[in-house]
C-alpha positions in Angstrom: 10.3 14.1 18.7 7.4 14.6 21.0 3.6 13.5 20.0 1.5 16.7 19.7 -2.0 17.4 18.7 -2.8 19.0 15.1 -3.8 22.1 17.2 -0.1 22.5 18.0 0.8 23.0 14.2 2.1 26.2 13.1 -0.3 28.2 10.8 2.0 27.8 7.9 1.3 23.9 8.1 -2.6 24.1 7.8 -2.4 23.6 4.2 -0.7 20.3 5.1 -4.1 19.3 7.3 -6.4 20.2 4.6 -4.4 17.9 2.2 -4.6 15.1 4.9 -8.4 15.6 5.2 -8.6 14.6 1.7 -7.3 11.0 2.4 -8.9 10.5 5.9 -12.5 9.0 6.3 -15.0 11.7 7.4 -12.0 14.2 7.4 -11.1 13.1 10.8 -7.4 13.9 10.5 -6.8 13.5 14.3 -8.1 9.9 14.3 -5.8 8.9 11.6 -2.7 11.1 11.7 0.0 11.1 14.4 1.6 14.4 14.6 5.1 15.3 16.3 7.6 17.7 16.1 11.3 18.6 17.4 12.0 20.9 20.3 13.1 23.5 18.0 10.0 23.2 15.8 12.0 23.0 12.5 10.9 19.5 11.6 7.4 18.2 11.8 6.5 14.6 11.0 2.9 13.2 9.9 2.4 9.5 10.4 -0.3 7.7 8.4 -1.0 4.0 9.2 -2.5 1.2 6.7 -3.1 -2.1 7.6 0.6 -3.2 5.9 2.5 -0.1 6.2 3.4 3.1 8.1 4.0 6.1 6.2 6.0 9.1 7.5 5.7 12.6 6.1 8.4 15.2 7.1 8.5 18.6 6.8 11.2 21.1 7.5 11.2 24.5 8.1 13.4 27.6 7.5 14.6 30.2 9.9 11.5 31.9 9.3 9.3 29.1 10.0 8.1 28.7 6.8 8.0 25.1 5.0 10.8 24.6 2.6 11.0 20.9 2.2 8.8 18.0 2.5 9.8 14.2 2.1 8.1 11.0 2.7 8.8 7.1 3.0 7.3 3.9 4.3 8.1 1.1 6.2 6.0 -2.1 6.2 4.5 -2.7 9.7 5.4 -6.5 9.9 8.1 -8.5 8.4 7.8 -10.9 5.4 8.0 -14.7 6.4 11.5 -15.7 6.9 13.0 -11.9 7.2 13.7 -10.6 10.8 13.5 -6.9 9.3 10.8 -4.5 7.9 10.8 -3.5 4.6 10.5 0.2 3.2 11.3 2.8 0.7 11.7 6.4 0.0 8.7 8.3 -1.7 8.8 11.7 -3.5 10.7 14.8 -1.9 11.6 18.1 -2.7 10.7 21.8 -2.2 7.5 22.1 -0.2 4.6 22.7 -2.3 1.0 21.6 -3.4 2.5 19.8 -6.5 4.8 17.4 -4.2 2.1 16.9 -1.8 0.2 15.2 -4.8 2.9 13.3 -5.7 3.2 11.9 -2.2 -0.5 11.4 -2.2 0.0 9.5 -5.6 2.9 7.3 -4.1 1.0 6.1 -1.2 -2.1 4.9 -3.2 0.6 3.3 -5.7 2.1 1.4 -2.9 -1.0 0.2 -1.3 -2.6 -1.0 -4.8 -2.3 -4.8 -5.3 -2.1 -6.8 -8.6 -4.6 -8.5 -9.7 -4.4 -12.1 -10.9 -5.9 -12.7 -14.1 -6.1 -15.9 -16.4 -3.2 -16.3 -18.8 -6.0 -17.8 -21.7 -9.2 -16.1 -22.3 -12.2 -18.2 -20.5 -9.7 -20.1 -18.5 -9.1 -19.7 -14.6 -5.8 -20.1 -13.2 -5.4 -22.7 -10.4 -2.1 -22.7 -8.5 -0.8 -26.1 -7.4 2.2 -26.8 -5.2 5.7 -26.4 -6.4 6.2 -24.4 -9.6 3.3 -26.0 -11.6 0.6 -24.0 -12.7 -2.7 -25.5 -14.3 -5.0 -23.6 -16.3 -8.6 -25.1 -16.7 -11.5 -24.0 -18.4 -14.2 -22.6 -16.4 -17.4 -24.6 -16.4 -18.9 -22.7 -13.4 -18.3 -19.7 -10.8 -17.6 -22.5 -8.0 -14.3 -23.4 -9.4 -13.0 -19.7 -8.4 -13.9 -20.6 -4.6 -12.0 -23.9 -4.9 -8.4 -23.9 -2.8 -5.2 -24.8 -4.8 -4.8 -28.1 -3.2 -8.0 -29.4 -5.2 -6.2 -28.7 -8.4 -5.0 -32.6 -8.9 -8.5 -33.5 -8.6 -9.8 -30.9 -11.0 -7.3 -32.0 -13.3 -8.3 -35.5 -13.3 -12.1 -34.5 -13.7 -11.6 -32.2 -16.3 -9.5 -35.3 -18.2 -12.5 -37.8 -17.6 -14.6 -35.0 -19.4 -12.3 -34.8 -22.3 -11.6 -31.1 -21.4 -8.1 -29.9 -22.5 -5.9 -29.0 -19.6 -2.8 -27.0 -19.9 0.1 -27.6 -17.8 3.0 -24.7 -17.7 6.2 -25.7 -16.0 
């Protein structure tokens, strides 16, 4: 697939550009999306990059140059520690429609979300130490949230000296 500017896009795919404008800062699609097409103009690919992933949205045209299929996938941009391959997955696909574009957009957002780590017990802060040990300490100041995990032993000792309950989970 040869890379092309978005100005080479057939009119039947202009809806695609308006959708991409919704997720691109300041609607600068050209700065955030790579576009390519096959020589026969039957397959069009849009690549979107985030810090962690590359998203590929593919639109196939029928013989009348009308889009009839849209599909998406992503691949991580770097392997995880200890792996020599990049992970990826399929995203929604099906008939080309505004609804399917919405599903793809939602899947991209869902893929980029990160899980929030929260304390196991109300009013306590989780501090993870080496190995499988998790230690939960009552929070006495905001500064505890700033400490790195290797301080957990010292914190446990300090809390025991202050007669504050410390819970170990294994």
